[in-house]
C-alpha positions as CSV (number, residue, x, y, z in Angstrom):
1,M,25.0,7.1,20.9
2,H,27.7,9.1,21.5
3,G,31.6,8.1,20.0
4,R,29.7,5.7,18.0
5,T,30.2,5.8,14.3
6,E,27.6,3.1,13.5
7,V,24.3,1.6,14.6
8,A,23.5,-2.1,13.3
9,G,25.6,-2.4,10.8
10,L,24.9,0.9,9.2
11,S,27.0,4.2,9.1
12,L,25.7,7.0,11.0
13,E,27.5,9.4,8.7
14,R,25.6,7.9,5.8
15,L,22.7,8.0,7.4
16,A,22.7,11.8,8.2
17,H,23.0,11.8,4.6
18,I,19.5,10.8,4.0
19,D,18.0,13.8,5.9
20,H,20.8,16.2,3.7
21,F,19.4,14.8,0.6
22,L,16.1,15.3,1.3
23,Q,16.5,18.6,2.5
24,T,18.4,20.2,-0.2
25,Q,16.8,18.2,-3.3
26,Y,13.2,17.9,-2.3
27,L,12.2,20.6,0.5
28,D,14.7,23.7,0.1
29,T,13.1,23.5,-3.6
30,G,9.8,23.4,-2.9
31,K,9.2,20.1,-4.3
32,L,7.7,18.6,-0.8
33,K,6.3,20.2,2.1
34,G,7.7,17.8,4.9
35,A,8.8,14.1,5.5
36,V,9.2,11.2,7.8
37,V,12.3,9.2,7.5
38,L,12.8,5.8,9.4
39,V,15.0,3.0,8.7
40,H,15.3,0.1,11.1
41,R,17.7,-2.7,11.1
42,R,18.3,-5.9,13.3
43,G,15.7,-4.5,16.2
44,E,17.0,-1.2,16.7
45,T,15.9,2.4,14.8
46,A,18.8,3.8,13.6
47,H,17.4,6.8,11.9
48,L,14.5,8.8,12.1
49,G,14.2,12.0,10.3
50,V,11.4,14.2,10.6
51,L,11.8,17.2,8.2
52,G,10.1,20.1,7.2
53,A,6.3,21.1,7.9
54,M,3.5,18.8,8.2
55,D,1.0,21.9,7.6
56,A,3.1,24.7,5.6
57,E,0.0,27.2,5.0
58,R,0.0,27.5,9.2
59,G,3.5,26.6,9.7
60,R,3.4,23.9,11.8
61,P,6.1,21.8,11.7
62,M,6.2,18.0,10.8
63,R,6.2,15.8,14.1
64,A,7.5,12.0,14.7
65,D,4.0,11.4,15.5
66,T,2.2,12.8,12.6
67,L,-0.6,11.0,11.3
68,F,-0.3,10.7,6.9
69,R,-2.7,9.2,4.9
70,I,-0.8,6.3,3.6
71,Y,-3.2,5.4,0.8
72,S,-2.5,2.2,-1.0
73,M,0.1,1.0,2.1
74,T,-3.1,-0.2,3.7
75,K,-3.3,-2.7,0.8
76,P,-0.1,-4.7,2.4
77,V,-2.1,-4.2,5.9
78,T,-5.5,-5.3,4.4
79,S,-4.1,-8.9,3.0
80,V,-2.0,-9.8,6.1
81,A,-5.5,-10.0,7.8
82,F,-7.1,-11.8,4.9
83,M,-4.5,-14.5,5.4
84,M,-5.3,-14.7,9.0
85,L,-9.0,-16.2,7.6
86,V,-6.9,-18.0,5.4
87,E,-4.8,-19.8,8.3
88,Q,-8.1,-20.5,9.8
89,G,-9.4,-22.8,7.0
90,L,-12.1,-19.8,6.6
91,V,-11.5,-19.4,2.8
92,A,-8.7,-20.6,0.5
93,L,-6.8,-18.8,-1.9
94,D,-7.8,-21.1,-4.9
95,D,-11.7,-20.6,-3.9
96,P,-13.7,-18.7,-6.4
97,V,-14.6,-15.1,-5.6
98,A,-17.9,-16.0,-7.0
99,K,-18.4,-18.7,-3.7
100,Y,-18.4,-15.7,-1.3
101,I,-20.5,-12.7,-3.7
102,P,-23.2,-15.0,-5.5
103,A,-23.9,-11.8,-7.9
104,W,-20.4,-12.1,-9.2
105,K,-21.3,-15.9,-10.8
106,N,-21.5,-14.4,-14.7
107,L,-18.9,-11.7,-14.9
108,G,-17.9,-11.1,-18.4
109,V,-14.8,-9.9,-19.9
110,Y,-15.0,-6.4,-21.7
111,D,-15.8,-7.1,-25.7
112,G,-16.8,-3.7,-26.8
113,G,-19.2,-0.7,-26.0
114,F,-20.2,2.2,-23.8
115,M,-21.4,1.8,-20.0
116,E,-24.9,1.3,-21.0
117,T,-24.1,-1.0,-24.3
118,F,-21.2,-2.5,-22.8
119,R,-20.5,-6.4,-24.9
120,T,-19.0,-8.9,-23.0
121,K,-17.3,-12.4,-23.2
122,P,-16.9,-15.5,-21.3
123,C,-14.1,-15.3,-18.6
124,E,-11.3,-18.2,-19.4
125,R,-11.3,-19.4,-15.6
126,P,-13.6,-17.6,-12.9
127,M,-11.9,-14.8,-10.9
128,L,-10.2,-16.8,-8.1
129,I,-9.0,-15.1,-4.2
130,V,-5.7,-15.2,-5.1
131,D,-6.4,-12.9,-8.2
132,L,-7.9,-10.5,-5.5
133,L,-4.9,-10.3,-4.0
134,R,-2.4,-10.2,-6.6
135,H,-4.3,-7.6,-8.8
136,T,-4.9,-10.0,-11.7
137,S,-8.4,-10.3,-11.1
138,G,-9.9,-7.9,-14.1
139,L,-10.9,-5.4,-11.9
140,T,-9.6,-1.8,-12.3
141,Y,-9.5,1.7,-11.0
142,G,-11.5,4.6,-12.2
143,F,-8.3,6.8,-12.0
144,Q,-6.6,5.0,-14.8
145,Q,-8.5,7.0,-17.5
146,R,-7.5,4.0,-19.9
147,S,-10.4,2.6,-20.8
148,N,-14.1,2.9,-20.9
149,I,-14.6,0.3,-18.3
150,D,-12.3,2.9,-15.8
151,A,-15.1,5.6,-17.1
152,A,-18.1,3.5,-16.2
153,Y,-15.7,3.4,-12.8
154,R,-15.9,6.8,-12.5
155,K,-18.9,7.4,-13.4
156,L,-20.4,5.2,-10.6
157,G,-17.4,6.6,-8.0
158,I,-16.4,2.5,-7.4
159,G,-13.3,2.7,-5.1
160,E,-13.4,6.4,-4.3
161,I,-12.9,7.4,-0.3
162,E,-15.0,10.6,-1.0
163,V,-18.1,9.1,-2.3
164,Q,-20.8,8.0,0.1
165,G,-20.9,4.7,-0.8
166,T,-20.2,1.2,0.9
167,L,-18.2,-1.6,1.1
168,D,-21.8,-3.6,0.3
169,S,-23.2,-0.9,-2.7
170,M,-19.5,-0.9,-4.3
171,I,-19.6,-5.2,-4.6
172,E,-23.7,-4.6,-6.5
173,A,-22.1,-2.1,-8.3
174,L,-19.4,-4.0,-9.6
175,A,-21.7,-7.0,-10.1
176,G,-23.2,-5.4,-13.0
177,L,-19.8,-3.8,-15.0
178,P,-17.5,-6.3,-17.4
179,L,-13.7,-7.0,-16.2
180,E,-11.5,-5.4,-18.2
181,F,-9.5,-8.8,-18.9
182,S,-9.6,-12.7,-17.9
183,P,-8.7,-13.2,-15.0
184,G,-4.9,-14.1,-14.3
185,T,-4.0,-13.2,-18.0
186,A,-2.8,-9.8,-16.5
187,W,-1.8,-7.3,-13.8
188,N,-3.7,-4.4,-12.9
189,Y,-3.9,-2.4,-10.3
190,S,-7.3,-1.9,-9.0
191,V,-10.1,-2.0,-6.2
192,S,-9.4,-6.1,-5.8
193,T,-8.0,-5.1,-2.2
194,D,-11.3,-3.7,-1.0
195,V,-12.9,-6.8,-2.6
196,L,-10.7,-8.0,0.0
197,G,-11.7,-5.8,2.6
198,Y,-15.2,-6.5,1.9
199,L,-14.9,-10.3,2.0
200,I,-13.1,-10.1,5.1
201,G,-16.4,-8.7,7.1
202,K,-18.5,-11.2,5.1
203,I,-16.7,-14.4,6.2
204,S,-15.4,-13.3,9.7
205,G,-19.1,-11.8,10.5
206,Q,-17.6,-8.5,12.0
207,P,-17.4,-5.5,10.3
208,F,-13.8,-4.8,8.3
209,E,-12.6,-2.4,10.1
210,Q,-13.4,-4.0,13.7
211,F,-11.7,-6.8,12.0
212,L,-8.3,-4.8,11.7
213,R,-8.8,-3.0,15.6
214,T,-9.2,-6.2,17.2
215,R,-6.9,-8.3,14.9
216,L,-4.2,-6.4,14.2
217,F,-3.8,-2.9,15.3
218,D,-4.9,-3.2,19.2
219,P,-2.3,-6.4,19.5
220,L,0.0,-4.7,18.1
221,E,-0.2,-1.4,19.6
222,M,-0.9,0.6,16.2
223,A,-3.5,3.1,18.6
224,D,-2.6,5.8,15.6
225,T,-3.8,4.1,12.5
226,G,-7.2,3.6,11.5
227,F,-9.6,4.7,8.9
228,Y,-9.6,8.3,10.2
229,A,-7.7,10.7,12.7
230,P,-8.2,9.1,15.8
231,P,-10.4,11.6,18.3
232,G,-9.0,14.6,19.8
233,E,-5.8,14.1,16.8
234,A,-6.7,15.9,14.4
235,D,-4.3,18.6,14.8
236,R,-1.8,15.7,13.9
237,L,-3.1,15.2,10.5
238,A,-0.3,16.3,8.2
239,A,-1.7,18.3,5.0
240,C,-1.8,16.6,1.6
241,Y,-0.4,18.2,-1.5
242,T,-0.8,18.1,-5.3
243,L,1.8,18.8,-8.1
244,T,0.0,20.6,-10.7
245,P,1.6,22.2,-13.8
246,K,1.6,25.5,-11.6
247,G,3.5,23.8,-8.8
248,V,2.5,22.2,-5.5
249,V,-0.9,22.9,-4.6
250,L,-3.1,22.1,-1.2
251,Q,-5.1,19.2,-2.1
252,D,-6.6,18.2,1.5
253,D,-6.6,21.0,4.5
254,P,-6.3,19.4,8.1
255,A,-8.6,21.4,9.5
256,K,-11.8,20.2,7.0
257,S,-10.3,16.3,5.8
258,P,-12.9,13.8,5.3
259,Y,-10.4,11.8,7.5
260,L,-11.6,13.6,10.4
261,K,-14.7,11.0,10.6
262,P,-15.4,7.5,10.2
263,P,-15.9,6.9,6.5
264,S,-19.2,5.6,4.9
265,F,-16.8,3.7,2.3
266,V,-14.2,1.5,4.2
267,S,-11.4,1.3,2.0
268,G,-8.9,-1.7,2.4
269,G,-7.1,-0.4,-0.5
270,G,-6.3,2.8,0.5
271,G,-8.0,4.0,3.5
272,L,-5.7,4.1,6.5
273,V,-3.9,7.2,8.5
274,S,-0.9,6.0,9.9
275,T,2.2,7.1,11.5
276,A,5.8,6.4,10.7
277,Q,6.0,4.4,14.0
278,D,2.7,2.8,13.7
279,Y,4.2,1.3,10.2
280,L,7.0,0.1,11.6
281,R,5.2,-1.9,14.3
282,F,3.2,-3.8,11.6
283,C,6.5,-4.2,9.3
284,R,8.7,-5.4,12.4
285,M,5.7,-8.0,12.6
286,V,6.3,-8.8,9.0
287,L,9.6,-9.3,9.4
288,N,9.7,-11.7,12.3
289,G,7.8,-14.2,10.2
290,G,4.3,-13.3,11.6
291,E,5.3,-12.8,15.0
292,L,5.8,-9.4,17.4
293,D,6.5,-9.2,21.1
294,G,5.4,-12.7,21.5
295,R,2.4,-12.4,20.0
296,R,1.8,-14.7,16.6
297,Y,-0.5,-13.2,13.9
298,L,0.5,-15.4,10.8
299,S,2.9,-18.2,10.6
300,P,6.4,-17.6,8.8
301,K,5.2,-20.0,6.3
302,T,2.5,-17.6,5.8
303,I,4.6,-13.9,5.2
304,R,7.0,-16.6,3.1
305,Q,4.3,-17.1,0.8
306,M,3.2,-13.6,0.9
307,G,6.4,-12.9,-0.5
308,L,6.9,-15.2,-2.9
309,N,6.3,-14.2,-7.2
310,H,2.6,-15.2,-7.8
311,L,2.6,-13.9,-11.4
312,P,1.4,-16.6,-13.7
313,G,4.8,-18.1,-14.8
314,G,6.6,-16.2,-12.7
315,Q,6.1,-13.2,-14.9
316,E,7.5,-9.8,-14.0
317,L,5.0,-7.1,-13.0
318,A,6.3,-4.6,-16.2
319,T,5.5,-7.2,-18.6
320,M,2.3,-8.4,-17.6
321,S,1.3,-5.0,-16.1
322,R,-1.7,-3.3,-18.0
323,S,-2.3,-0.4,-15.6
324,L,-1.3,2.8,-16.3
325,F,-0.7,3.6,-13.0
326,S,1.5,1.1,-9.7
327,E,3.2,2.3,-6.9
328,A,5.9,-0.1,-8.6
329,A,7.4,1.9,-11.1
330,Y,10.4,-0.3,-12.1
331,A,11.8,-3.5,-13.7
332,G,12.9,-6.4,-11.5
333,L,9.7,-7.0,-9.5
334,G,7.4,-9.6,-9.1
335,F,3.9,-9.4,-7.2
336,G,3.1,-11.9,-4.0
337,L,0.5,-11.6,-2.0
338,G,0.1,-7.4,-1.0
339,F,3.1,-6.6,-1.7
340,S,5.8,-6.3,-4.7
341,T,8.8,-8.3,-4.3
342,T,12.3,-8.2,-5.9
343,V,12.9,-10.9,-8.3
344,D,15.8,-9.9,-10.6
345,P,18.1,-7.4,-8.1
346,A,20.1,-6.9,-11.4
347,A,16.9,-5.7,-13.5
348,T,16.0,-3.4,-10.8
349,L,19.0,-1.1,-11.5
350,I,19.1,-0.6,-7.6
351,P,20.1,-2.0,-4.3
352,A,18.0,-4.5,-4.1
353,T,17.4,-8.0,-2.5
354,V,15.3,-11.6,-3.9
355,G,12.7,-11.7,-1.7
356,D,12.4,-7.8,-0.6
357,L,9.0,-6.5,0.1
358,S,7.5,-3.0,-0.8
359,W,4.8,-0.7,-1.5
360,G,3.8,2.6,-1.1
361,G,0.5,5.2,-1.7
362,A,-0.6,7.5,-3.7
363,A,0.8,10.6,-1.7
364,S,4.2,9.3,-2.2
365,T,4.7,7.3,1.1
366,F,6.7,4.0,0.8
367,F,8.0,1.4,2.8
368,W,10.6,-1.5,2.3
369,I,11.2,-4.9,4.4
370,D,14.5,-6.7,3.4
371,P,14.1,-9.9,5.4
372,K,17.5,-11.0,4.5
373,E,19.3,-7.7,5.9
374,E,16.7,-7.6,8.3
375,L,16.1,-4.1,7.2
376,I,12.7,-1.7,7.4
377,A,13.0,1.6,5.4
378,I,9.9,4.0,5.7
379,L,9.3,7.4,4.0
380,M,6.2,9.5,5.1
381,T,4.9,12.2,2.9
382,Q,1.9,13.9,1.4
383,L,2.5,14.5,-2.2
384,I,0.0,13.1,-5.1
385,P,0.8,11.8,-7.3
386,S,3.5,9.2,-6.0
387,S,5.3,9.2,-9.6
388,A,5.9,12.9,-9.2
389,Y,9.8,12.1,-8.5
390,P,12.1,9.1,-8.4
391,I,12.2,10.1,-4.7
392,R,11.7,6.0,-4.0
393,R,14.6,4.8,-5.8
394,Q,17.0,7.1,-4.4
395,L,15.9,6.3,-0.8
396,R,16.7,2.6,-1.4
397,T,20.4,3.7,-2.7
398,L,20.8,5.9,0.0
399,V,20.1,3.3,2.9
400,Y,21.8,0.7,1.0
401,S,24.1,3.0,0.3
402,A,25.0,3.2,4.7
403,L,25.1,-0.4,5.0
404,T,29.0,-1.0,6.6
405,E,28.1,-5.3,6.9
406,M,25.7,-7.6,5.1
407,N,23.9,-10.6,5.8
408,G,22.9,-11.6,2.3
């Protein structure tokens, strides 16, 4: 690197500003305890920042190979795995979900009442597989705390990683609850991707976690990615924090975390731990059109289809969303098959490219893939909720500000 002022069309001086910004605005002020930020372009890692502490209570510095709870950054991984089954012809996007979950055949839409007295009306059309991939299924999350359906999810522990249920018990519980809305009529962040995990197991004939291991993680050399910290690697698991009215407090102590052992509920929507380097392997495969190091996982056509805006009528996420919570909080975005995608860069009011793919996790992790610019950026940190600070918008600005030449 000696004597170079740029790498892969990115200014090294400006990339260095990312770490300075995070240090002064987030770490020195106590907003975050630590972070790993990675910028990769045209096949080269142009920047890797390793900042602060992975476990502030024990004074343990952040490492490049720290294990993070990636929460909803699990969703794109599950969605890619599901599309492998679609490519095999084992399931189609326009299949009714009830074809694979017969108990859901007569799901109704909420029409009043509380958990024991729910009234329902018929769906305008059946829930389709594509509804699960794009969150237009009518399912929800208990933590939305917005409706009587959410309250029922909370009471039954549906979709909560800490609850000692299973994928089977989640599917069974959902069979007894109404949908929030008729499938395809709105967007709502939900357990939809957990349902995809269940379906991967059912359709492939092997446990969901085993499918991910054999079809994605092992061949991609993502040895540090799984539903719990690898045996003997517990000392690499970061502490997770939450922002409360009293400040930042420890939410999950890595010494006694549920992520130290295999979970009973294997969450395709939010259960993985991973590292910045492992997640980069996944992103590089997506950026390369479904191939990495000579091995193909999906076809370029499928990857392209996943990045299109699949919201009905080409609507934007902000217009269709009735969700109180999402990992994408600004205008100009649509939603594809497991990723959000930029449809109107001007509306985002930050640098963006039509067709870029992104998503984040509940503990403020974030990534995006910009195929046109051959760019990947990943932020790993551990602060709940992800809406606490505008760090994702700021990171996009900082990374794109380092461009010295453009592809798009």
